[in-house]
C-alpha positions as CSV (number, residue, x, y, z in Angstrom):
1,M,0.0,0.0,0.0
2,S,1.4,3.4,-0.9
3,T,0.7,6.7,0.8
4,I,0.2,9.9,-1.2
5,L,1.2,12.9,0.8
6,T,-0.4,16.2,0.1
7,Y,0.9,19.5,1.4
8,R,0.1,23.2,1.0
9,F,3.2,25.3,0.6
10,I,3.3,29.0,1.3
11,D,6.2,31.3,0.4
12,Y,6.8,34.0,3.0
13,Q,9.1,36.9,2.7
14,V,9.7,38.7,5.9
15,T,11.7,41.7,7.2
16,L,13.2,40.9,10.6
17,A,13.7,44.1,12.6
18,S,15.8,42.8,15.5
19,G,17.5,45.6,17.4
20,T,15.3,48.3,16.0
21,D,12.2,50.2,17.0
22,R,10.3,48.8,14.1
23,P,8.5,45.4,14.5
24,S,9.3,42.5,12.2
25,Q,6.8,42.3,9.3
26,V,5.6,39.9,6.7
27,D,6.3,41.5,3.3
28,K,4.7,38.8,1.1
29,R,2.6,35.7,1.7
30,E,1.9,33.7,-1.4
31,E,0.6,30.1,-1.8
32,V,2.8,28.1,-4.1
33,P,0.7,26.8,-7.0
34,N,0.2,23.0,-7.1
35,E,2.0,22.7,-10.4
36,H,5.2,24.0,-8.9
37,H,7.5,21.9,-6.8
38,V,9.2,23.4,-3.8
39,P,12.6,22.1,-2.7
40,A,12.5,18.6,-1.3
41,D,12.5,18.1,2.4
42,G,14.3,15.2,4.2
43,E,11.2,13.0,4.5
44,E,10.4,13.4,0.8
45,M,14.0,12.6,-0.2
46,N,14.0,9.5,2.0
47,L,10.8,8.3,0.5
48,A,12.2,8.8,-3.0
49,E,15.4,6.9,-2.2
50,E,13.4,4.0,-0.7
51,A,11.1,3.9,-3.8
52,L,14.1,3.9,-6.2
53,L,16.0,1.2,-4.3
54,R,12.9,-1.0,-4.4
55,D,12.2,-0.4,-8.1
56,P,12.8,-3.7,-10.1
57,E,14.1,-1.9,-13.2
58,F,16.6,0.1,-11.1
59,R,17.7,-3.1,-9.2
60,K,18.3,-4.9,-12.5
61,V,20.5,-2.0,-13.8
62,I,22.5,-2.1,-10.5
63,A,22.9,-5.9,-10.8
64,D,24.1,-5.5,-14.4
65,L,26.9,-3.3,-13.0
66,K,28.4,-6.3,-11.2
67,L,29.5,-4.2,-8.3
68,P,31.7,-5.8,-5.6
69,D,29.8,-7.4,-2.7
70,H,30.9,-4.7,-0.3
71,A,29.6,-1.8,-2.5
72,T,26.7,0.3,-1.2
73,V,24.3,1.9,-3.6
74,V,23.1,5.3,-2.5
75,A,20.5,7.5,-4.1
76,D,21.9,11.0,-3.7
77,A,19.3,13.5,-4.7
78,W,20.3,16.9,-6.2
79,I,18.0,19.4,-4.5
80,Y,19.4,22.5,-6.1
81,G,17.5,22.6,-9.4
């Protein structure tokens, strides 16, 4: 059974006014549209790695590499774009 996670992401831009007489303020609050993908968080990255490492096609490609027995396969997500 798979779980589909749904989230609402909101982009905030704030001015922090530490050490001044002005209060901190929210300059912008904007909900991120559903068709956009915000940077992955740790939980999402772990779920993606688990899914990849379980995938039969991926496992076959790894087996075809004939890696040494002591090798460890790691899915290293690139979260920067």
